[in-house]
C-alpha positions as CSV (number, residue, x, y, z in Angstrom):
1,V,52.9,113.1,98.7
2,L,55.3,113.6,101.5
3,H,58.7,114.8,100.3
4,S,61.5,115.0,102.8
5,D,65.2,114.8,103.3
6,Q,66.7,111.6,104.6
7,G,66.6,112.6,108.3
8,A,66.2,109.7,110.7
9,N,62.8,111.0,111.8
10,F,61.4,110.7,108.2
11,E,63.1,107.4,107.5
12,S,61.9,105.6,110.7
13,T,59.8,102.4,110.5
14,I,56.9,104.1,112.1
15,M,56.9,106.9,109.6
16,H,56.9,104.4,106.7
17,E,54.0,102.5,108.4
18,V,52.0,105.7,108.9
19,C,52.5,106.6,105.2
20,D,51.4,103.1,104.2
21,V,48.3,103.2,106.4
22,M,47.3,106.7,105.2
23,G,48.1,106.0,101.6
24,I,50.8,108.7,101.5
25,T,53.5,108.4,98.8
26,K,56.8,109.2,100.3
27,T,59.7,110.6,98.3
28,R,63.1,111.9,99.5
29,T,65.9,114.1,98.3
30,T,69.5,113.1,97.7
31,A,71.5,112.9,100.9
32,Y,73.6,115.9,101.9
33,H,72.2,117.9,99.0
34,P,70.0,120.7,100.4
35,Q,69.6,122.3,97.0
36,C,67.0,119.6,96.2
37,D,64.8,121.2,98.9
38,G,64.9,124.6,97.3
39,Q,61.6,125.9,98.5
40,V,62.1,124.7,102.1
41,E,65.7,126.1,102.1
42,R,64.4,129.4,100.9
43,Q,61.7,129.5,103.6
44,N,64.3,128.7,106.2
45,R,66.5,131.5,104.9
46,T,63.6,134.0,105.1
47,L,62.9,132.9,108.7
48,Q,66.7,133.3,109.6
49,D,66.7,136.8,108.1
50,M,63.6,137.8,110.1
51,L,65.1,136.4,113.3
52,A,68.4,138.2,112.6
53,A,66.4,141.4,112.3
54,F,64.7,140.7,115.6
55,C,68.1,140.0,117.3
56,T,69.5,143.3,116.0
57,K,66.9,145.2,117.9
58,H,66.4,142.9,120.9
59,G,69.7,141.1,121.5
60,N,70.5,137.5,120.9
61,D,67.3,136.1,122.6
62,W,66.0,134.9,119.2
63,D,63.7,132.4,121.0
64,L,61.7,135.3,122.4
65,G,60.8,136.5,118.9
66,L,60.2,133.1,117.3
67,N,56.4,133.1,117.7
68,A,56.1,136.6,116.4
69,V,58.4,135.9,113.4
70,V,56.5,132.7,112.5
71,F,53.2,134.4,112.8
72,A,54.4,137.3,110.6
73,Y,55.7,134.8,108.0
74,N,52.5,132.7,108.0
75,T,50.2,135.7,107.6
76,S,52.2,137.4,104.9
77,R,51.3,137.0,101.2
78,Q,53.8,134.6,99.5
79,E,54.4,135.4,95.9
80,S,54.8,131.7,95.0
81,L,51.4,130.8,96.7
82,Q,49.6,134.0,95.6
83,T,48.2,134.0,99.2
84,S,49.5,133.5,102.8
85,P,50.3,130.1,104.3
86,F,47.7,130.9,107.0
87,E,44.9,131.2,104.3
88,I,45.9,127.9,102.7
89,V,45.8,126.0,106.0
90,F,42.7,127.6,107.5
91,G,40.9,128.7,104.4
92,R,40.3,132.2,105.7
93,I,42.0,135.5,106.2
94,P,43.6,135.8,109.6
95,R,41.9,137.9,112.3
96,F,44.3,140.2,114.2
97,R,43.6,141.4,117.7
98,I,43.4,145.2,117.6
99,P,43.8,147.2,120.8
100,T,40.5,148.6,122.0
101,E,41.6,152.2,121.6
102,R,42.5,151.6,118.0
103,S,39.2,149.8,117.4
104,Q,37.2,152.7,118.9
105,Y,39.1,155.1,116.7
106,A,38.5,153.1,113.6
107,I,34.8,152.9,114.4
108,R,34.5,156.7,115.0
109,V,36.5,157.6,111.8
110,H,34.9,155.1,109.5
111,S,31.3,155.0,110.8
112,V,28.6,156.1,108.4
113,A,26.1,158.4,110.1
C-alpha cells in the first residue's frame, strides 16, 4: 500500500501506471488536511526540531547539517517501531566509523589478555 497526500507527483498518470504494474494499492489523504498523515507530520516536526538545534549552533546554513540530521534520525531507535528506521530498511544494526585513536583505545581497554 502506498499512502500519500494528493500532491501532483503522487497523482500523476505515470505514478498510477507504476502502481498498477507493480500491484501497489494506492490510497490518499483528504486534500489540505495534514492531520490525516499524522505519523509523517510528526516525523517532519522531529526533523525540523533537529535542524533548528543545528542552526542554533551553526547559523542558518541548515542544508549543511541535513545529512547529519537525517543520519541521526534514521539510526535512532523509534518508539513506534521498537527499532531504528535504518534497521528496518537494511535489516542490520548500523556500523559507525570510529576514529582510529578511539578504536585503538577501545581495543587496549577492552582486550582480554
